PDB file of N, CA, C and O in Angstrom, chain B, residues numbered from 101:
ATOM      1  N   MET B 101      -1.572 -21.231  -0.082  1.00  0.00           N
ATOM      2  CA  MET B 101      -0.928 -21.953  -0.379  1.00  0.00           C
ATOM      3  C   MET B 101       0.080 -21.078  -1.584  1.00  0.00           C
ATOM      4  O   MET B 101       1.065 -21.440  -2.227  1.00  0.00           O
ATOM      5  N   LYS B 102      -0.835 -19.521  -1.522  1.00  0.00           N
ATOM      6  CA  LYS B 102      -0.178 -19.239  -2.609  1.00  0.00           C
ATOM      7  C   LYS B 102       1.381 -19.019  -2.773  1.00  0.00           C
ATOM      8  O   LYS B 102       2.037 -19.201  -3.799  1.00  0.00           O
ATOM      9  N   LYS B 103       2.038 -18.387  -0.962  1.00  0.00           N
ATOM     10  CA  LYS B 103       2.760 -18.380  -0.880  1.00  0.00           C
ATOM     11  C   LYS B 103       4.108 -19.343  -1.133  1.00  0.00           C
ATOM     12  O   LYS B 103       5.133 -18.819  -1.571  1.00  0.00           O
ATOM     13  N   GLU B 104       4.045 -21.127  -0.765  1.00  0.00           N
ATOM     14  CA  GLU B 104       4.638 -21.763  -1.137  1.00  0.00           C
ATOM     15  C   GLU B 104       4.600 -22.464  -2.511  1.00  0.00           C
ATOM     16  O   GLU B 104       5.281 -23.425  -2.869  1.00  0.00           O
ATOM     17  N   ILE B 105       3.720 -21.827  -3.166  1.00  0.00           N
ATOM     18  CA  ILE B 105       4.124 -22.225  -4.824  1.00  0.00           C
ATOM     19  C   ILE B 105       4.884 -20.999  -4.902  1.00  0.00           C
ATOM     20  O   ILE B 105       5.297 -20.897  -6.058  1.00  0.00           O
ATOM     21  N   LEU B 106       5.294 -19.917  -4.116  1.00  0.00           N
ATOM     22  CA  LEU B 106       6.089 -18.620  -4.490  1.00  0.00           C
ATOM     23  C   LEU B 106       7.418 -19.587  -4.457  1.00  0.00           C
ATOM     24  O   LEU B 106       8.119 -19.869  -5.429  1.00  0.00           O
ATOM     25  N   LEU B 107       7.613 -20.075  -2.943  1.00  0.00           N
ATOM     26  CA  LEU B 107       8.443 -19.892  -1.756  1.00  0.00           C
ATOM     27  C   LEU B 107       9.591 -21.102  -2.799  1.00  0.00           C
ATOM     28  O   LEU B 107      10.818 -21.186  -2.736  1.00  0.00           O
ATOM     29  N   GLN B 108       8.454 -22.037  -3.842  1.00  0.00           N
ATOM     30  CA  GLN B 108       8.859 -23.121  -4.349  1.00  0.00           C
ATOM     31  C   GLN B 108       9.746 -23.005  -5.512  1.00  0.00           C
ATOM     32  O   GLN B 108      10.537 -23.857  -5.915  1.00  0.00           O
ATOM     33  N   GLU B 109       9.509 -21.828  -6.005  1.00  0.00           N
ATOM     34  CA  GLU B 109      10.201 -20.866  -7.294  1.00  0.00           C
ATOM     35  C   GLU B 109      10.993 -20.644  -7.191  1.00  0.00           C
ATOM     36  O   GLU B 109      11.844 -20.971  -8.018  1.00  0.00           O
ATOM     37  N   ILE B 110      11.292 -19.897  -6.059  1.00  0.00           N
ATOM     38  CA  ILE B 110      12.580 -18.822  -5.601  1.00  0.00           C
ATOM     39  C   ILE B 110      13.348 -19.904  -4.959  1.00  0.00           C
ATOM     40  O   ILE B 110      14.547 -19.629  -4.961  1.00  0.00           O
ATOM     41  N   GLU B 111      12.956 -21.550  -4.166  1.00  0.00           N
ATOM     42  CA  GLU B 111      13.840 -22.643  -4.493  1.00  0.00           C
ATOM     43  C   GLU B 111      14.755 -22.861  -5.248  1.00  0.00           C
ATOM     44  O   GLU B 111      15.836 -23.144  -4.732  1.00  0.00           O
ATOM     45  N   ASN B 112      14.639 -22.802  -6.888  1.00  0.00           N
ATOM     46  CA  ASN B 112      14.138 -23.266  -7.935  1.00  0.00           C
ATOM     47  C   ASN B 112      15.477 -21.678  -8.947  1.00  0.00           C
ATOM     48  O   ASN B 112      16.473 -21.542  -9.658  1.00  0.00           O
ATOM     49  N   ILE B 113      14.724 -21.159  -8.435  1.00  0.00           N
ATOM     50  CA  ILE B 113      16.076 -19.713  -9.149  1.00  0.00           C
ATOM     51  C   ILE B 113      17.209 -20.366  -9.303  1.00  0.00           C
ATOM     52  O   ILE B 113      17.963 -21.092  -8.655  1.00  0.00           O
ATOM     53  N   PRO B 114      17.058 -19.649 -10.910  1.00  0.00           N
ATOM     54  CA  PRO B 114      18.744 -19.617 -11.097  1.00  0.00           C
ATOM     55  C   PRO B 114      19.413 -18.178 -10.611  1.00  0.00           C
ATOM     56  O   PRO B 114      19.094 -17.008 -10.823  1.00  0.00           O
ATOM     57  N   GLU B 115      20.339 -18.715  -9.966  1.00  0.00           N
ATOM     58  CA  GLU B 115      21.261 -17.864  -9.508  1.00  0.00           C
ATOM     59  C   GLU B 115      21.432 -16.303 -10.385  1.00  0.00           C
ATOM     60  O   GLU B 115      21.443 -15.310  -9.657  1.00  0.00           O
ATOM     61  N   ASP B 116      21.519 -16.150 -11.387  1.00  0.00           N
ATOM     62  CA  ASP B 116      21.522 -15.040 -12.103  1.00  0.00           C
ATOM     63  C   ASP B 116      20.522 -14.236 -12.369  1.00  0.00           C
ATOM     64  O   ASP B 116      20.457 -13.086 -12.806  1.00  0.00           O
ATOM     65  N   ILE B 117      19.595 -15.177 -11.972  1.00  0.00           N
ATOM     66  CA  ILE B 117      18.449 -14.459 -11.822  1.00  0.00           C
ATOM     67  C   ILE B 117      17.834 -13.490 -10.872  1.00  0.00           C
ATOM     68  O   ILE B 117      17.085 -12.536 -11.085  1.00  0.00           O
ATOM     69  N   ILE B 118      18.414 -14.045  -9.601  1.00  0.00           N
ATOM     70  CA  ILE B 118      17.616 -13.622  -8.457  1.00  0.00           C
ATOM     71  C   ILE B 118      17.484 -12.120  -8.335  1.00  0.00           C
ATOM     72  O   ILE B 118      16.397 -11.544  -8.370  1.00  0.00           O
ATOM     73  N   LYS B 119      19.214 -11.228  -8.122  1.00  0.00           N
ATOM     74  CA  LYS B 119      18.882  -9.869  -8.107  1.00  0.00           C
ATOM     75  C   LYS B 119      17.514  -9.454  -9.008  1.00  0.00           C
ATOM     76  O   LYS B 119      16.537  -9.182  -8.312  1.00  0.00           O
ATOM     77  N   GLU B 120      17.409  -9.410  -9.812  1.00  0.00           N
ATOM     78  CA  GLU B 120      15.922  -9.183 -10.705  1.00  0.00           C
ATOM     79  C   GLU B 120      14.926  -9.157 -10.018  1.00  0.00           C
ATOM     80  O   GLU B 120      14.321  -8.118  -9.755  1.00  0.00           O
ATOM     81  N   THR B 121      14.428 -10.921  -9.407  1.00  0.00           N
ATOM     82  CA  THR B 121      13.696 -11.432  -9.016  1.00  0.00           C
ATOM     83  C   THR B 121      13.145 -10.555  -7.847  1.00  0.00           C
ATOM     84  O   THR B 121      11.957 -10.254  -7.725  1.00  0.00           O
ATOM     85  N   VAL B 122      14.700  -9.977  -6.537  1.00  0.00           N
ATOM     86  CA  VAL B 122      13.778  -8.874  -6.116  1.00  0.00           C
ATOM     87  C   VAL B 122      13.952  -7.709  -6.118  1.00  0.00           C
ATOM     88  O   VAL B 122      13.873  -6.931  -5.167  1.00  0.00           O
ATOM     89  N   ASP B 123      14.319  -7.406  -7.701  1.00  0.00           N
ATOM     90  CA  ASP B 123      14.341  -5.960  -7.894  1.00  0.00           C
ATOM     91  C   ASP B 123      12.232  -6.020  -8.415  1.00  0.00           C
ATOM     92  O   ASP B 123      11.567  -5.030  -8.109  1.00  0.00           O
ATOM     93  N   PHE B 124      11.930  -6.532  -8.723  1.00  0.00           N
ATOM     94  CA  PHE B 124      10.575  -6.412  -9.056  1.00  0.00           C
ATOM     95  C   PHE B 124       9.482  -7.312  -7.985  1.00  0.00           C
ATOM     96  O   PHE B 124       8.302  -7.592  -8.192  1.00  0.00           O
ATOM     97  N   LEU B 125      10.130  -7.560  -7.080  1.00  0.00           N
ATOM     98  CA  LEU B 125       9.403  -8.206  -6.216  1.00  0.00           C
ATOM     99  C   LEU B 125       9.367  -6.329  -4.652  1.00  0.00           C
ATOM    100  O   LEU B 125       8.356  -5.975  -4.044  1.00  0.00           O
ATOM    101  N   ARG B 126      10.737  -5.676  -4.538  1.00  0.00           N
ATOM    102  CA  ARG B 126      10.489  -4.229  -4.491  1.00  0.00           C
ATOM    103  C   ARG B 126       9.950  -3.504  -4.797  1.00  0.00           C
ATOM    104  O   ARG B 126       9.372  -2.770  -3.995  1.00  0.00           O
ATOM    105  N   PHE B 127       9.865  -3.341  -6.134  1.00  0.00           N
ATOM    106  CA  PHE B 127       8.895  -2.839  -7.606  1.00  0.00           C
ATOM    107  C   PHE B 127       7.679  -3.195  -7.351  1.00  0.00           C
ATOM    108  O   PHE B 127       7.126  -2.102  -7.473  1.00  0.00           O
ATOM    109  N   LEU B 128       6.391  -4.340  -6.934  1.00  0.00           N
ATOM    110  CA  LEU B 128       5.440  -4.419  -6.997  1.00  0.00           C
ATOM    111  C   LEU B 128       5.351  -3.775  -5.499  1.00  0.00           C
ATOM    112  O   LEU B 128       4.531  -2.860  -5.573  1.00  0.00           O
ATOM    113  N   LYS B 129       5.762  -3.859  -4.427  1.00  0.00           N
ATOM    114  CA  LYS B 129       5.671  -3.885  -2.819  1.00  0.00           C
ATOM    115  C   LYS B 129       5.015  -1.654  -3.365  1.00  0.00           C
ATOM    116  O   LYS B 129       3.905  -1.128  -3.284  1.00  0.00           O
ATOM    117  N   GLN B 130       6.067  -1.213  -3.733  1.00  0.00           N
ATOM    118  CA  GLN B 130       6.338   0.095  -3.455  1.00  0.00           C
ATOM    119  C   GLN B 130       4.572   0.577  -4.372  1.00  0.00           C
ATOM    120  O   GLN B 130       3.695   1.415  -4.165  1.00  0.00           O
ATOM    121  N   GLN B 131       4.775  -0.362  -5.244  1.00  0.00           N
ATOM    122  CA  GLN B 131       3.656   0.501  -6.576  1.00  0.00           C
ATOM    123  C   GLN B 131       2.216   0.022  -5.724  1.00  0.00           C
ATOM    124  O   GLN B 131       1.173   0.498  -6.172  1.00  0.00           O
ATOM    125  N   ARG B 132       2.095  -1.002  -4.381  1.00  0.00           N
ATOM    126  CA  ARG B 132       1.091  -0.639  -3.851  1.00  0.00           C
ATOM    127  C   ARG B 132       0.977  -0.224  -3.194  1.00  0.00           C
ATOM    128  O   ARG B 132       0.032  -0.551  -2.475  1.00  0.00           O
ATOM    129  N   LYS B 133       1.512   0.478  -2.954  1.00  0.00           N
ATOM    130  CA  LYS B 133       1.777   1.497  -1.473  1.00  0.00           C
ATOM    131  C   LYS B 133       1.494   2.604  -1.609  1.00  0.00           C
ATOM    132  O   LYS B 133       1.017   3.427  -0.829  1.00  0.00           O
ATOM    133  N   ALA B 134       1.998   2.689  -3.360  1.00  0.00           N
ATOM    134  CA  ALA B 134       1.698   4.643  -3.929  1.00  0.00           C
ATOM    135  C   ALA B 134       0.378   4.215  -4.234  1.00  0.00           C
ATOM    136  O   ALA B 134      -0.309   5.113  -3.747  1.00  0.00           O
ATOM    137  N   GLU B 135      -0.508   3.259  -4.824  1.00  0.00           N
ATOM    138  CA  GLU B 135      -1.572   3.473  -5.281  1.00  0.00           C
ATOM    139  C   GLU B 135      -2.432   3.657  -4.018  1.00  0.00           C
ATOM    140  O   GLU B 135      -3.516   4.239  -4.025  1.00  0.00           O
ATOM    141  N   SER B 136      -1.758   3.018  -2.753  1.00  0.00           N
ATOM    142  CA  SER B 136      -2.703   2.984  -1.631  1.00  0.00           C
ATOM    143  C   SER B 136      -2.933   4.396  -1.032  1.00  0.00           C
ATOM    144  O   SER B 136      -3.936   4.822  -0.459  1.00  0.00           O
ATOM    145  N   MET B 137      -1.364   5.224  -1.393  1.00  0.00           N
ATOM    146  CA  MET B 137      -1.596   6.357  -1.441  1.00  0.00           C
ATOM    147  C   MET B 137      -2.153   7.723  -2.038  1.00  0.00           C
ATOM    148  O   MET B 137      -2.258   8.863  -1.586  1.00  0.00           O
ATOM    149  N   GLU B 138      -2.364   7.308  -2.866  1.00  0.00           N
ATOM    150  CA  GLU B 138      -3.620   7.712  -3.911  1.00  0.00           C
ATOM    151  C   GLU B 138      -4.773   8.115  -3.361  1.00  0.00           C
ATOM    152  O   GLU B 138      -5.163   9.207  -2.948  1.00  0.00           O
ATOM    153  N   ILE B 139      -5.368   6.791  -3.439  1.00  0.00           N
ATOM    154  CA  ILE B 139      -6.488   6.411  -2.743  1.00  0.00           C
ATOM    155  C   ILE B 139      -7.168   7.285  -1.701  1.00  0.00           C
ATOM    156  O   ILE B 139      -8.350   7.626  -1.660  1.00  0.00           O
ATOM    157  N   THR B 140      -5.752   7.697  -0.515  1.00  0.00           N
ATOM    158  CA  THR B 140      -5.880   8.298   0.613  1.00  0.00           C
ATOM    159  C   THR B 140      -6.367   9.365   0.762  1.00  0.00           C
ATOM    160  O   THR B 140      -7.307   9.831   1.406  1.00  0.00           O
ATOM    161  N   LEU B 141      -5.325   9.862  -0.178  1.00  0.00           N
ATOM    162  CA  LEU B 141      -5.141  11.595  -1.522  1.00  0.00           C
ATOM    163  C   LEU B 141      -6.629  12.104  -1.407  1.00  0.00           C
ATOM    164  O   LEU B 141      -7.315  12.894  -0.759  1.00  0.00           O
ATOM    165  N   ALA B 142      -6.737  10.984  -2.637  1.00  0.00           N
ATOM    166  CA  ALA B 142      -7.925  11.159  -2.810  1.00  0.00           C
ATOM    167  C   ALA B 142      -9.422  10.981  -1.820  1.00  0.00           C
ATOM    168  O   ALA B 142     -10.316  11.820  -1.709  1.00  0.00           O
ATOM    169  N   SER B 143      -9.349   9.656  -1.191  1.00  0.00           N
ATOM    170  CA  SER B 143      -9.996  10.214  -0.478  1.00  0.00           C
ATOM    171  C   SER B 143     -10.224  11.572   0.805  1.00  0.00           C
ATOM    172  O   SER B 143     -11.191  11.699   1.555  1.00  0.00           O
ATOM    173  N   GLU B 144      -9.148  12.345   0.731  1.00  0.00           N
ATOM    174  CA  GLU B 144      -8.684  13.147   1.816  1.00  0.00           C
ATOM    175  C   GLU B 144      -9.908  14.296   1.371  1.00  0.00           C
ATOM    176  O   GLU B 144     -10.886  14.686   2.007  1.00  0.00           O
ATOM    177  N   SER B 145      -9.433  14.638   0.067  1.00  0.00           N
ATOM    178  CA  SER B 145      -9.895  15.381  -0.080  1.00  0.00           C
ATOM    179  C   SER B 145     -11.401  15.778  -1.232  1.00  0.00           C
ATOM    180  O   SER B 145     -11.616  16.687  -2.033  1.00  0.00           O
ATOM    181  N   SER B 146     -12.221  14.529  -0.763  1.00  0.00           N
ATOM    182  CA  SER B 146     -13.960  14.346  -1.020  1.00  0.00           C
ATOM    183  C   SER B 146     -14.548  14.015   0.396  1.00  0.00           C
ATOM    184  O   SER B 146     -15.728  13.697   0.546  1.00  0.00           O
ATOM    185  N   LEU B 147     -13.597  14.116   1.484  1.00  0.00           N
ATOM    186  CA  LEU B 147     -13.698  14.342   2.920  1.00  0.00           C
ATOM    187  C   LEU B 147     -13.271  15.136   4.072  1.00  0.00           C
ATOM    188  O   LEU B 147     -13.152  14.817   5.255  1.00  0.00           O
ATOM    189  N   LYS B 148     -13.009  16.560   3.288  1.00  0.00           N
ATOM    190  CA  LYS B 148     -12.387  17.039   3.980  1.00  0.00           C
ATOM    191  C   LYS B 148     -13.998  18.698   3.850  1.00  0.00           C
ATOM    192  O   LYS B 148     -14.091  19.821   4.345  1.00  0.00           O
ATOM    193  N   LYS B 149     -14.577  18.140   3.239  1.00  0.00           N
ATOM    194  CA  LYS B 149     -15.474  19.119   3.213  1.00  0.00           C
ATOM    195  C   LYS B 149     -16.455  19.138   4.488  1.00  0.00           C
ATOM    196  O   LYS B 149     -17.052  20.128   4.911  1.00  0.00           O
ATOM    197  N   ASP B 150     -16.504  17.464   5.158  1.00  0.00           N
ATOM    198  CA  ASP B 150     -17.016  17.836   5.736  1.00  0.00           C
ATOM    199  C   ASP B 150     -16.186  17.480   7.449  1.00  0.00           C
ATOM    200  O   ASP B 150     -16.721  17.318   8.545  1.00  0.00           O
ATOM    201  N   TRP B 151     -15.188  17.467   7.181  1.00  0.00           N
ATOM    202  CA  TRP B 151     -14.098  17.539   8.601  1.00  0.00           C
ATOM    203  C   TRP B 151     -14.143  18.388   8.923  1.00  0.00           C
ATOM    204  O   TRP B 151     -14.424  18.440  10.121  1.00  0.00           O
ATOM    205  N   LEU B 152     -13.846  20.236   7.945  1.00  0.00           N
ATOM    206  CA  LEU B 152     -13.792  20.904   8.324  1.00  0.00           C
ATOM    207  C   LEU B 152     -14.997  21.687   8.829  1.00  0.00           C
ATOM    208  O   LEU B 152     -14.904  22.826   8.373  1.00  0.00           O
ATOM    209  N   LYS B 153     -16.126  21.550   9.604  1.00  0.00           N
ATOM    210  CA  LYS B 153     -17.191  21.807   9.497  1.00  0.00           C
ATOM    211  C   LYS B 153     -17.423  22.342  11.312  1.00  0.00           C
ATOM    212  O   LYS B 153     -16.563  21.913  12.081  1.00  0.00           O
ATOM    213  N   PRO B 154     -18.162  22.932  11.714  1.00  0.00           N
ATOM    214  CA  PRO B 154     -17.620  23.581  13.583  1.00  0.00           C
ATOM    215  C   PRO B 154     -18.398  22.483  14.638  1.00  0.00           C
ATOM    216  O   PRO B 154     -18.208  22.267  15.835  1.00  0.00           O
ATOM    217  N   GLU B 155     -19.508  21.794  13.510  1.00  0.00           N
ATOM    218  CA  GLU B 155     -19.996  20.405  14.279  1.00  0.00           C
ATOM    219  C   GLU B 155     -18.956  19.504  14.127  1.00  0.00           C
ATOM    220  O   GLU B 155     -18.896  19.050  15.269  1.00  0.00           O
ATOM    221  N   GLU B 156     -17.971  18.854  13.399  1.00  0.00           N
ATOM    222  CA  GLU B 156     -16.997  17.772  13.959  1.00  0.00           C
ATOM    223  C   GLU B 156     -16.435  18.251  14.846  1.00  0.00           C
ATOM    224  O   GLU B 156     -16.508  17.678  15.934  1.00  0.00           O
ATOM    225  N   ASP B 157     -15.863  19.157  14.755  1.00  0.00           N
ATOM    226  CA  ASP B 157     -14.872  20.449  16.042  1.00  0.00           C
ATOM    227  C   ASP B 157     -15.453  19.657  16.997  1.00  0.00           C
ATOM    228  O   ASP B 157     -14.995  18.708  17.633  1.00  0.00           O
ATOM    229  N   GLU B 158     -17.136  20.479  17.012  1.00  0.00           N
ATOM    230  CA  GLU B 158     -17.633  20.576  18.242  1.00  0.00           C
ATOM    231  C   GLU B 158     -17.966  18.668  18.850  1.00  0.00           C
ATOM    232  O   GLU B 158     -17.826  18.599  20.071  1.00  0.00           O
ATOM    233  N   ALA B 159     -18.367  17.210  18.155  1.00  0.00           N
ATOM    234  CA  ALA B 159     -18.514  16.207  18.542  1.00  0.00           C
ATOM    235  C   ALA B 159     -16.968  15.957  18.703  1.00  0.00           C
ATOM    236  O   ALA B 159     -16.834  15.628  19.881  1.00  0.00           O
ATOM    237  N   TRP B 160     -15.745  15.953  18.094  1.00  0.00           N
ATOM    238  CA  TRP B 160     -14.540  15.471  19.042  1.00  0.00           C
ATOM    239  C   TRP B 160     -13.785  16.165  20.260  1.00  0.00           C
ATOM    240  O   TRP B 160     -12.950  15.652  21.005  1.00  0.00           O
ATOM    241  N   GLN B 161     -14.447  17.868  20.277  1.00  0.00           N
ATOM    242  CA  GLN B 161     -13.279  17.600  21.201  1.00  0.00           C
ATOM    243  C   GLN B 161     -13.099  17.166  22.496  1.00  0.00           C
ATOM    244  O   GLN B 161     -12.145  17.185  23.274  1.00  0.00           O
ATOM    245  N   ASN B 162     -14.527  16.669  22.562  1.00  0.00           N
ATOM    246  CA  ASN B 162     -13.838  15.528  24.320  1.00  0.00           C
ATOM    247  C   ASN B 162     -12.620  14.407  23.976  1.00  0.00           C
ATOM    248  O   ASN B 162     -12.383  13.363  24.584  1.00  0.00           O
ATOM    249  N   LEU B 163     -12.119  14.812  23.128  1.00  0.00           N
ATOM    250  CA  LEU B 163     -11.481  13.059  23.194  1.00  0.00           C
ATOM    251  C   LEU B 163     -10.245  13.071  23.043  1.00  0.00           C
ATOM    252  O   LEU B 163      -9.611  12.016  23.052  1.00  0.00           O
TER     253      LEU B 163
END
């Protein structure tokens, strides 16, 4: 339903702000990717101590 609202707004958008709107949507998508990467990197540093244990290597060696 939210996409339908967005699509309705897009249908009625004035031509002179289409580029600005597209740029804004791309910015939002890029921002979300950057936030996701930050979370991934933060998780990696906190989990690294467990991943680097010899027991972990042993547990995964047959895969």
